[in-house]
C-alpha positions as CSV (number, residue, x, y, z in Angstrom):
1,M,-33.4,-3.7,7.2
2,D,-31.2,-5.5,4.5
3,D,-28.1,-7.1,5.7
4,P,-25.5,-4.8,4.8
5,L,-23.0,-7.8,3.9
6,T,-25.5,-9.4,1.7
7,S,-26.3,-6.1,0.2
8,V,-22.6,-5.6,-0.6
9,Q,-22.4,-9.2,-2.2
10,D,-25.4,-8.2,-4.5
11,L,-23.7,-5.0,-5.5
12,L,-20.8,-6.9,-6.6
13,T,-22.4,-9.9,-8.3
14,T,-25.3,-8.4,-10.0
15,P,-24.4,-6.6,-13.2
16,R,-27.6,-4.5,-13.3
17,R,-26.6,-3.1,-10.1
18,Q,-22.7,-2.7,-10.7
19,S,-23.1,0.8,-11.8
20,G,-24.0,1.9,-8.5
21,V,-20.5,0.5,-6.9
22,R,-18.4,3.9,-7.7
23,G,-21.0,6.1,-5.7
24,T,-21.2,3.6,-2.8
25,L,-17.7,3.5,-2.6
26,L,-17.3,7.4,-2.7
27,R,-20.0,7.6,0.2
28,G,-18.0,5.0,2.1
29,R,-14.6,6.8,1.8
30,R,-16.3,10.3,2.8
31,Q,-17.8,8.7,5.8
32,L,-14.6,6.8,6.8
33,E,-12.6,10.3,6.0
34,A,-14.9,12.1,8.3
35,R,-14.0,10.0,11.4
36,F,-10.4,10.8,10.8
37,G,-11.1,14.5,10.4
38,T,-11.6,15.0,14.0
39,A,-8.7,12.9,14.9
40,P,-5.4,15.2,16.0
41,P,-2.3,14.1,14.2
42,L,0.4,12.0,15.6
43,T,4.1,12.2,14.5
44,L,6.3,9.0,14.4
45,R,10.0,9.1,13.9
46,A,12.0,6.5,11.8
47,G,12.1,3.0,13.5
48,E,9.1,3.3,15.9
49,V,6.5,0.7,15.9
50,F,3.0,2.0,15.5
51,A,1.3,0.1,18.4
52,A,4.0,1.1,20.8
53,A,3.9,4.6,19.6
54,G,0.2,5.2,19.4
55,G,-0.6,3.4,22.7
56,L,-3.5,1.6,20.7
57,R,-3.2,-2.1,20.0
58,D,-6.5,-2.0,17.7
59,A,-6.2,1.3,16.2
60,I,-6.8,2.2,12.3
61,Y,-4.3,4.6,11.2
62,R,-4.3,7.0,8.1
63,L,-0.8,7.4,6.9
64,R,-0.8,11.4,5.9
65,T,3.0,11.8,5.3
66,G,6.0,9.5,5.1
67,W,6.5,5.8,4.5
68,A,6.0,2.9,6.8
69,C,6.5,-1.1,6.3
70,Q,5.0,-4.2,7.7
71,Y,7.4,-7.2,8.2
72,R,7.7,-10.5,9.6
73,E,10.4,-11.8,12.0
74,L,12.2,-14.6,10.7
75,P,14.5,-17.3,12.3
76,N,18.4,-16.2,12.8
77,C,17.3,-12.4,13.4
78,R,16.3,-12.1,9.7
79,R,13.2,-9.9,8.8
80,A,10.8,-10.2,5.6
81,I,9.2,-7.0,4.8
82,I,5.5,-8.0,3.7
83,D,4.0,-4.7,2.7
84,V,5.2,-1.1,2.1
85,Y,2.7,1.9,3.0
86,L,2.9,5.2,1.2
87,P,0.9,8.5,2.1
88,G,-2.8,7.9,1.8
89,D,-3.0,4.4,3.1
90,L,-4.8,2.9,5.8
91,I,-3.0,0.7,8.3
92,G,-4.6,-1.5,10.5
93,L,-7.8,-2.7,9.0
94,D,-6.8,-6.2,8.8
95,G,-5.3,-6.0,12.2
96,L,-8.8,-6.1,13.6
97,F,-9.2,-9.5,12.3
98,R,-6.0,-10.4,14.1
99,T,-4.1,-11.2,10.7
100,R,-1.5,-8.7,11.0
101,P,-0.8,-7.4,14.2
102,L,0.4,-3.5,14.5
103,E,3.2,-4.7,16.6
104,N,5.0,-5.4,13.2
105,V,4.4,-1.9,11.5
106,L,7.3,0.2,11.4
107,A,7.9,3.8,10.5
108,L,10.5,4.1,7.7
109,T,10.7,7.8,7.8
110,L,9.2,10.5,10.0
111,V,5.7,10.1,9.4
112,E,2.5,11.8,10.3
113,V,-0.6,9.9,11.1
114,T,-4.0,10.1,12.3
115,T,-5.7,7.4,14.3
116,I,-9.3,6.2,15.3
117,D,-9.8,3.8,18.0
118,G,-10.4,0.4,16.7
119,D,-12.4,-0.9,19.4
120,N,-15.9,-1.8,18.4
121,I,-15.0,0.3,15.0
122,L,-15.3,-2.8,12.8
123,T,-18.9,-3.5,13.9
124,Q,-19.9,0.2,13.4
125,L,-18.2,0.2,9.9
126,L,-19.9,-3.1,8.7
127,A,-23.4,-1.9,9.7
128,C,-23.6,0.5,7.0
129,Q,-23.6,-0.8,3.3
130,S,-21.3,2.0,1.7
131,N,-18.6,1.6,4.9
132,A,-18.6,-2.1,4.4
133,L,-18.2,-2.0,0.7
134,Y,-15.2,0.4,1.0
135,V,-13.6,-1.4,3.8
136,A,-13.6,-4.6,1.5
137,W,-12.4,-2.6,-1.3
138,L,-9.4,-1.3,0.8
139,L,-8.4,-4.8,1.8
140,V,-8.9,-6.2,-1.8
141,R,-6.3,-3.5,-2.6
142,R,-3.9,-4.4,0.3
143,Q,-4.4,-8.0,-1.0
144,Q,-3.6,-6.9,-4.5
145,R,-0.1,-5.5,-3.2
146,T,0.4,-8.9,-1.7
147,D,-0.4,-10.7,-4.8
148,H,1.9,-8.5,-6.8
149,L,4.8,-8.8,-4.7
150,L,4.3,-12.6,-4.4
151,T,4.1,-12.6,-8.4
152,A,7.2,-10.8,-8.8
153,I,9.3,-12.8,-6.3
154,S,8.1,-16.3,-7.7
155,S,8.4,-15.4,-11.3
156,L,11.2,-12.8,-11.9
157,D,14.9,-12.7,-11.6
158,A,16.6,-10.0,-9.3
159,R,16.6,-7.5,-12.0
160,G,13.0,-7.8,-12.8
161,R,12.1,-7.7,-9.1
162,L,13.9,-4.5,-8.7
163,A,12.3,-3.1,-11.8
164,A,9.0,-4.3,-10.8
165,M,9.3,-2.6,-7.2
166,L,10.3,0.6,-8.7
167,L,7.8,0.8,-11.3
168,Y,5.2,-0.2,-8.6
169,F,6.1,2.5,-6.3
170,Y,6.2,5.0,-9.1
171,K,2.5,4.2,-10.3
172,R,1.4,4.2,-6.7
173,L,2.8,7.7,-6.1
174,Y,1.9,9.1,-9.7
175,A,-1.7,8.0,-9.1
176,R,-1.8,9.9,-5.9
177,K,-0.3,13.1,-7.4
178,L,2.2,12.9,-5.1
179,I,4.8,13.3,-8.1
180,A,4.7,14.5,-11.3
181,A,7.9,13.5,-13.0
182,R,9.8,10.2,-13.2
183,T,11.8,11.0,-10.1
184,Y,10.6,10.1,-6.5
185,T,11.9,9.6,-3.1
186,M,12.2,6.2,-1.8
187,P,13.5,5.9,1.7
188,L,14.2,2.1,1.4
189,T,17.9,1.0,2.2
190,Q,19.3,-1.8,0.3
191,Q,18.9,-3.9,3.6
192,H,15.2,-3.0,3.3
193,I,14.8,-3.7,-0.5
194,G,16.5,-7.1,0.2
195,E,14.2,-7.8,3.0
196,Y,11.2,-6.8,0.7
197,L,12.5,-8.6,-2.6
198,G,14.0,-11.9,-1.1
199,L,17.5,-10.8,-2.0
200,T,20.7,-10.4,-0.3
201,V,22.1,-6.9,0.1
202,V,25.1,-7.8,-2.1
203,H,22.8,-9.1,-4.8
204,V,20.7,-5.7,-4.5
205,N,23.7,-3.7,-4.9
206,R,25.1,-5.4,-7.8
207,V,21.6,-4.9,-9.7
208,L,21.2,-1.5,-8.8
209,R,24.6,-1.0,-10.5
210,S,23.7,-2.7,-13.5
211,L,20.3,-0.6,-14.0
212,R,22.4,2.4,-13.6
213,S,25.3,1.3,-16.0
214,D,22.3,0.3,-18.5
215,R,20.6,4.0,-18.2
216,I,17.3,2.3,-17.0
217,A,17.0,3.4,-13.6
218,L,19.1,5.2,-10.9
219,L,18.9,5.0,-7.0
220,E,21.3,7.6,-5.3
221,K,20.7,8.9,-1.7
222,N,17.1,7.6,-1.6
223,C,16.2,9.3,-4.6
224,V,14.9,7.3,-7.6
225,T,15.1,8.4,-11.4
226,I,13.6,6.5,-14.0
227,L,15.9,6.9,-17.2
228,D,13.9,4.3,-19.5
229,L,10.3,3.5,-18.8
230,E,9.7,1.5,-21.3
231,R,12.6,-0.7,-20.5
232,L,11.9,-0.8,-17.0
233,R,8.5,-2.1,-18.0
234,Q,10.1,-4.7,-19.9
235,L,12.2,-6.1,-17.2
236,A,9.1,-6.0,-14.9
237,R,7.2,-7.9,-17.4
238,E,4.4,-5.7,-16.9
239,R,1.9,-7.1,-19.3
240,E,2.4,-10.6,-17.6
241,M,2.3,-9.1,-14.2
242,S,-0.8,-6.9,-14.9
243,S,-3.1,-9.9,-15.7
244,N,-2.2,-11.1,-12.3
245,D,-2.8,-7.6,-10.6
246,R,-6.2,-6.8,-11.2
247,P,-8.9,-6.6,-8.2
248,P,-12.1,-8.2,-8.6
249,V,-15.2,-6.3,-10.1
250,V,-14.9,-3.3,-8.3
251,D,-11.7,-1.8,-9.9
252,Q,-13.1,-2.6,-13.3
253,F,-15.0,0.7,-12.9
254,T,-11.8,2.4,-11.5
255,P,-14.1,3.8,-8.8
256,I,-11.0,5.5,-7.1
257,K,-7.7,5.6,-8.4
258,D,-5.6,5.6,-5.3
259,T,-5.7,3.5,-2.4
260,G,-7.3,5.2,0.7
261,F,-7.8,9.0,0.8
262,P,-6.2,11.7,-1.1
263,S,-3.3,13.3,1.0
264,P,-1.0,16.2,0.6
265,P,2.2,15.5,-0.7
266,M,5.2,14.3,1.4
267,G,6.7,16.9,3.4
268,S,3.9,19.3,3.4
């Protein structure tokens, strides 16, 4: 029997076999989805930590509804948000490698999740080529989000960072058919936004007021309305950012447009 990891590498690096990547990813997604299909849903309140609420340190979570975030504690009681999870995302895959502990995953809203126990799950998943490839693809997408955030923080001013964040959430939600218009609910406070983009609350407030006065975007009571999509893209320097926002070979075929599984709209 072929080594699954070697087979995955061959799929990604041999041009004549790249046409099979989409089908392999879809098989992996279906198989992983089936594992979650038998798990009972778990509800977490806003502010609850995933590991404490679920009682499993090595679990993998599928976020069905609501938003969550991953953070790092900094000196002087400060916090940096390093990732934001939307409905459909899987949480905890990289935790199996001890790179992102679940103790630092926080529910931002009332969320519903399904879980599978992570004990021995990694070995089981990687024993199958389609599962291994899909897990790798999910980790690539997670790394892509990190790269996008780091690029925005390092290359954009405050208005550009806010614009990039609003645009990125809009694109992720729209791709999953969770929204159909240029309006969506974003349950991040100004404190959260500052922790995510490396800005003070005062600076976030000032930039949001400027985006509103310039009729580019509006944030009121956690509701984002994009008033001028083209100007928002210009502020976010989307074309420059997109060159650094492409995952490797897998996504060139757009095998799966969303990250994770299709999920019902928020609140359903």
